[in-house]
C-alpha positions in Angstrom: 10.0 -123.2 107.9 10.8 -121.9 104.4 13.8 -119.7 104.0 13.3 -116.2 102.7 14.5 -115.5 99.2 17.7 -113.4 98.9 17.0 -109.7 98.6 18.2 -109.3 94.9 16.1 -112.3 93.9 13.1 -111.0 95.7 13.6 -107.6 94.1 13.8 -109.3 90.6 10.7 -111.3 91.2 8.8 -108.2 92.2 9.6 -106.2 89.1 9.7 -109.1 86.6 6.0 -108.9 85.7 6.4 -105.3 84.4 9.0 -106.1 81.7 7.2 -109.3 80.8 3.9 -107.4 80.3 5.9 -104.8 78.3 7.3 -107.6 76.0 3.8 -109.0 75.5 2.5 -105.5 74.5 5.4 -105.0 72.2 4.5 -108.4 70.6 0.9 -107.2 70.3 2.0 -104.1 68.4 4.2 -106.2 66.1 1.2 -108.6 65.5 -1.0 -105.6 64.6 1.7 -104.5 62.2 1.7 -107.9 60.7 -2.0 -107.9 60.3 -1.7 -104.7 58.2 1.4 -105.6 56.2 0.9 -109.3 55.5 -1.0 -110.0 52.3 -0.7 -113.8 52.3 0.2 -116.7 54.6 3.7 -116.9 56.0 4.7 -120.4 56.8 7.5 -121.6 59.1 8.5 -125.3 59.7 11.2 -127.0 61.8 11.2 -130.7 60.7 13.6 -131.8 63.4 11.0 -131.1 66.2 8.7 -134.0 65.4 6.9 -136.1 62.8 4.4 -135.1 60.2 6.4 -132.0 59.2 7.7 -131.2 62.6 6.8 -127.9 64.3 4.9 -126.1 61.5 3.4 -122.6 62.0 1.6 -120.3 59.7 0.8 -116.6 60.1 -1.8 -114.7 58.1 -3.5 -111.3 58.7 -6.5 -112.9 60.6 -4.3 -114.9 62.9 -2.0 -111.9 63.5 -5.0 -109.9 64.7 -6.0 -112.7 67.1 -2.5 -112.9 68.4 -2.5 -109.2 69.2 -5.7 -109.6 71.2 -4.3 -112.7 73.1 -1.1 -110.9 73.9 -2.9 -107.8 75.1 -5.2 -109.8 77.3 -2.3 -112.0 78.5 -0.3 -108.9 79.4 -2.9 -108.0 82.0 -2.4 -111.4 83.6 1.3 -111.1 83.5 1.2 -107.6 85.1 -1.2 -108.5 88.0 -1.2 -112.3 88.5 1.4 -113.9 90.8 2.0 -116.9 88.5 4.4 -115.1 86.1 6.4 -118.1 84.8 3.3 -120.3 84.4 1.4 -117.5 82.6 4.3 -116.8 80.3 4.6 -120.5 79.3 0.9 -120.8 78.9 0.8 -117.8 76.6 3.7 -119.1 74.5 2.1 -122.6 74.1 -1.2 -121.0 73.3 0.3 -118.8 70.5 1.9 -122.0 69.0 -1.5 -123.7 69.1 -3.1 -120.7 67.3 -0.4 -120.7 64.6 -0.4 -124.5 64.2 -0.1 -125.6 60.6 -0.4 -129.3 61.2 -2.1 -131.7 63.7 1.1 -132.6 65.5 1.9 -129.0 66.4 -1.7 -128.4 67.5 -2.0 -131.4 69.8 1.5 -130.8 71.3 0.8 -127.2 72.2 -2.9 -127.8 73.2 -1.8 -130.5 75.7 0.6 -128.0 77.3 -2.0 -125.3 77.5 -4.6 -127.7 79.0 -2.2 -129.0 81.6 -1.0 -125.6 82.8 -4.6 -124.2 82.9 -5.8 -127.2 85.0 -2.8 -127.3 87.4 -2.2 -123.7 88.2 -5.0 -121.4 89.3 -2.8 -118.4 89.2 -2.7 -118.7 85.4 -6.5 -118.4 85.2 -6.5 -114.9 83.5 -4.0 -116.0 80.9 -5.8 -119.3 80.4 -9.1 -117.5 79.7 -7.3 -115.4 77.0 -5.5 -118.3 75.4 -7.8 -121.4 75.7 -10.7 -120.1 73.5 -8.3 -118.7 70.9 -6.9 -122.2 70.3 -10.3 -123.0 68.7 -9.2 -121.2 65.6 -6.6 -123.9 64.8 -9.0 -126.6 66.0 -11.8 -125.4 63.7 -9.5 -125.1 60.7 -8.0 -128.5 61.3 -11.4 -130.3 61.9 -13.1 -128.8 58.9 -16.5 -130.2 59.8 -19.0 -127.3 59.7 -21.9 -129.4 61.0 -20.1 -130.5 64.1 -18.8 -127.0 64.8 -22.3 -125.5 64.4 -23.9 -128.0 66.8 -21.1 -127.6 69.4 -21.3 -123.8 69.2 -25.1 -123.8 69.4 -24.8 -125.8 72.7 -21.9 -124.0 74.2 -23.0 -120.4 73.4 -26.2 -120.3 75.5 -24.8 -122.7 78.1 -21.8 -120.5 78.8 -23.9 -117.3 79.2 -26.4 -119.2 81.3 -23.5 -120.1 83.7 -22.6 -116.4 83.7 -26.1 -115.2 84.3 -26.8 -117.6 87.2 -24.4 -115.4 89.2 -23.1 -116.0 92.7 -19.4 -115.7 91.8 -17.4 -113.2 89.7 -14.9 -115.8 88.5 -17.8 -118.1 87.3 -19.1 -115.1 85.4 -15.7 -114.7 83.7 -15.6 -118.4 82.8 -19.1 -118.4 81.5 -18.4 -115.4 79.3 -15.3 -117.0 77.9 -17.3 -120.2 77.1 -20.1 -118.2 75.5 -17.8 -116.3 73.2 -16.0 -119.5 72.3 -19.4 -121.0 71.4 -20.2 -118.0 69.2 -16.9 -118.4 67.5 -17.6 -122.1 66.8 -21.0 -121.2 65.3 -19.4 -118.6 63.1 -16.9 -121.3 61.9 -19.7 -123.7 61.3 -21.6 -121.1 59.2 -18.4 -120.2 57.2 -18.0 -116.7 58.6 -14.2 -116.5 59.4 -14.3 -112.8 60.2 -17.0 -113.2 62.9 -15.2 -116.1 64.3 -12.0 -114.2 64.8 -13.9 -111.2 66.2 -15.6 -113.3 68.8 -12.3 -114.9 69.8 -10.6 -111.5 70.0 -13.5 -110.1 72.2 -13.1 -113.1 74.6 -9.3 -112.8 74.7 -9.7 -109.2 75.9 -12.7 -109.3 78.2 -12.3 -112.7 79.9 -8.9 -112.1 81.5 -10.0 -108.6 82.8 -13.0 -110.2 84.4 -10.9 -113.0 86.0 -8.5 -110.4 87.4 -11.3 -108.3 88.7 -12.6 -111.4 90.6 -9.2 -112.1 92.0 -8.5 -108.5 93.1 -11.9 -107.9 94.7 -11.5 -111.1 96.7 -8.2 -109.7 98.0 -9.8 -106.4 99.0 -13.2 -107.4 100.4 -12.6 -111.1 101.2 -15.3 -112.3 98.8 -16.1 -112.4 95.1 -19.8 -113.1 95.6 -22.0 -110.2 94.5 -24.2 -110.8 97.6 -21.4 -109.5 99.8 -20.4 -106.6 97.6 -22.3 -103.5 96.3 -21.6 -99.8 96.3 -18.0 -100.2 94.9 -18.5 -97.4 92.4 -18.2 -94.9 95.4 -15.2 -96.4 97.2 -13.5 -98.0 94.2 -14.3 -95.8 91.2 -11.3 -97.0 89.2 -12.1 -100.7 89.7 -15.8 -100.0 88.9 -14.8 -98.3 85.6 -12.5 -101.1 84.5 -14.8 -103.9 85.6 -17.8 -102.2 84.0 -15.9 -101.9 80.7 -14.9 -105.5 80.7 -18.4 -106.7 81.6 -19.8 -104.4 78.8 -17.5 -105.9 76.2 -18.5 -109.4 77.3 -22.2 -108.6 77.2 -22.5 -108.6 73.3 -24.3 -105.3 73.5 -23.7 -102.6 70.8 -21.3 -101.1 70.0 -18.9 -103.8 71.2 -17.0 -106.0 68.8 -18.9 -109.0 70.2 -22.2 -107.5 69.0 -20.7 -107.1 65.5 -19.7 -110.8 65.5 -23.1 -111.8 66.9 -24.9 -109.8 64.2 -22.9 -111.4 61.4 -23.4 -114.9 62.8 -27.2 -114.3 63.3 -27.6 -113.0 59.7 -25.7 -116.1 58.4 -27.8 -118.4 60.5 -31.1 -117.0 59.1 -29.8 -117.8 55.5 -28.8 -121.4 56.3 -32.2 -123.2 56.2 -33.6 -125.2 59.1 -30.3 -125.9 60.8 -29.6 -122.2 60.8 -33.0 -121.5 62.2 -32.3 -123.7 65.2 -28.9 -122.0 65.5 -30.7 -118.6 65.5 -32.8 -119.7 68.4 -29.7 -120.6 70.4 -28.1 -117.3 69.4 -31.2 -115.3 70.5 -31.3 -117.1 73.9 -27.5 -116.6 74.5 -27.7 -113.0 73.5 -30.5 -112.3 76.0 -28.6 -114.2 78.8 -25.4 -112.2 78.0 -27.1 -108.8 78.4 -29.1 -110.0 81.5 -26.1 -111.4 83.3 -23.6 -108.6 82.5 -25.8 -105.6 83.3 -27.3 -107.2 86.4 -23.9 -108.2 87.7 -22.4 -104.7 87.3 -25.4 -103.2 89.1 -25.1 -105.7 92.0 -21.4 -105.2 92.4 -20.9 -101.5 91.8 -24.2 -99.8 92.5 -26.5 -99.7 95.4 -25.5 -99.8 99.1 -22.6 -102.0 100.3 -23.7 -105.3 101.7 -20.8 -105.9 104.0 -18.5 -103.7 106.1 -15.4 -104.6 104.1 -17.2 -103.6 100.9 -18.2 -100.3 102.5 -14.7 -99.6 103.6 -12.9 -100.9 100.5 -10.3 -98.5 98.9 -9.4 -98.5 95.2 -6.8 -100.8 93.8 -3.1 -99.8 93.3 -2.2 -98.2 90.0 -0.5 -101.3 88.7 -3.7 -103.4 89.2 -5.8 -100.7 87.6 -3.5 -100.6 84.6 -3.8 -104.4 84.3 -7.6 -104.2 84.4 -8.0 -101.3 82.1 -5.6 -102.5 79.4 -7.8 -105.2 77.9 -10.9 -103.0 78.3 -9.2 -100.1 76.4 -7.9 -102.6 73.7 -11.5 -103.8 73.3 -12.6 -100.2 72.9 -10.0 -99.8 70.1 -11.3 -103.0 68.5 -14.8 -101.6 68.6 -13.6 -98.4 67.1 -12.1 -100.3 64.1 -15.0 -102.7 63.6 -18.0 -100.3 64.1 -17.0 -96.7 64.5 -20.5 -95.3 64.0 -21.9 -97.4 66.8 -19.6 -95.7 69.3 -22.0 -92.7 69.2 -24.3 -94.7 71.5 -22.0 -94.8 74.6 -20.8 -91.3 73.9 -24.4 -90.1 74.1 -25.0 -92.1 77.3 -21.8 -90.5 78.9 -22.9 -87.0 77.9 -26.3 -87.6 79.3 -24.9 -88.8 82.6 -22.6 -85.8 82.8 -25.4 -83.4 82.0 -28.2 -84.8 84.2 -26.3 -86.6 87.0 -22.8 -85.1 87.5 -23.7 -81.5 86.9 -27.2 -81.6 88.5 -25.9 -82.9 91.8 -27.8 -85.0 94.3 -31.6 -85.0 94.1 -33.5 -84.4 97.3 -36.1 -87.1 97.7 -38.5 -87.9 100.6 -37.6 -90.5 103.1 -38.6 -94.1 102.3 -41.2 -95.8 104.5 -41.7 -99.4 105.5 -38.7 -99.4 107.8 -36.1 -98.3 105.3 -33.8 -95.4 106.3 -33.3 -92.3 104.1 -30.9 -93.3 101.2 -27.6 -91.6 100.8 -27.5 -88.8 98.2 -24.9 -90.7 96.1 -27.1 -93.7 95.4 -27.9 -93.6 91.6 -31.4 -95.0 91.5 -32.7 -94.9 95.1 -33.0 -97.5 97.9 -34.1 -100.3 98.3 -34.6 -100.5 94.5 -31.0 -101.5 93.9 -30.7 -103.9 96.8 -31.7 -107.1 95.1 -29.0 -109.7 95.7 -27.4 -112.1 93.2 -29.6 -115.0 94.3 -32.8 -113.1 93.9 -31.6 -111.7 90.6 -31.0 -115.1 89.1 -34.1 -116.7 90.6 -36.0 -116.9 87.3 -33.1 -118.7 85.7 -32.5 -121.0 88.7 -36.2 -121.9 88.7 -36.1 -123.0 85.0 -32.9 -125.0 85.6 -34.3 -126.7 88.7 -37.5 -127.6 86.8 -35.4 -129.2 84.0 -33.3 -131.2 86.5 -36.5 -132.5 88.2 -38.1 -133.5 84.8 -35.0 -135.2 83.3 -32.5 -137.1 85.3 -29.2 -138.7 84.3 -28.7 -142.3 85.1 -26.2 -144.9 83.9 -28.7 -146.1 81.3 -28.9 -142.6 79.8 -31.6 -140.0 79.9 -34.9 -140.9 81.5 -37.9 -139.2 83.0 -38.5 -139.6 86.7 
């Protein structure tokens, strides 16, 4: 039987995530200041820490902006995730990989990041913020636009296909992170450094919030499968607002920063000849899957009628968890305000419309449903059973296409062959 920790040590471990998250946010503010003040590259090298120039780092305005996003997303993991020490080391190694100025530093830091992300599940939110952002150093070190374009064209739709297949909120977070990483690789292959950083910043802010939402909803309801959730907008309005914001930023829909990055990459692909045309097809498919998966998942989780007793009786999260979930979503909103201020009129109009026609008008009296369905509660947004499709049924068209492909083409030791 394990001995309980001494009272002062237990008290310190309980409050340690708060100052750690505060330090990460302070670092994000300093990085934003560096993005504004820096005009050129600032290089730092410690030759004693290894061959090939030792530990060599470089800071420029673009990397400083990415560091701010990674620290803001990682602060959410530090604030709410139990693996404080692992998450902190993971973030530190990830920042070294982002700032790497030679191959030795990149490989050294990337190995630490990969090992920690694979060994410690508690560091999943910080890993989803840090791992894709290391692609910036990889892309600049590799310097092969053709390889980057092909890798991104494969990863972008595949990641969002994984997210749209549904069935698990953590899988959705992982798929969104992969999709945004693929978009960044395509931007690097097409020579659009600004779109690459914007895609990585969006992923660093949205993916950890989605991973935290999956973890917290499993603690509250016992499941992170959408088929066992539903109706959380009524019992958990704070969680629904934060989760909806993170899912929206990951959806690539306007006016999010991901949409601005997608728009730039798509325009560059159309100007790149026949390889760009193939990349544009992958971009269009991934964009459709991103919107389909994000909007559908939010509807399944937060709207409609609860599909389990624990989901029906769930209460909202504590304030600390809501702050952790809302912090990256708010930072992504600030990023959207900087990148496309005029597009923010779209969600503002939607919110005003909801306030006018839904909140002020009150519940609408409707006749009872037939065919064995009871009268829906007045708080259901669109009626019942219209909103009662489950995640399996929602993803059925995608699953059918994937099953057809698996039946037509099989993998054997000799390679690809038809059955």
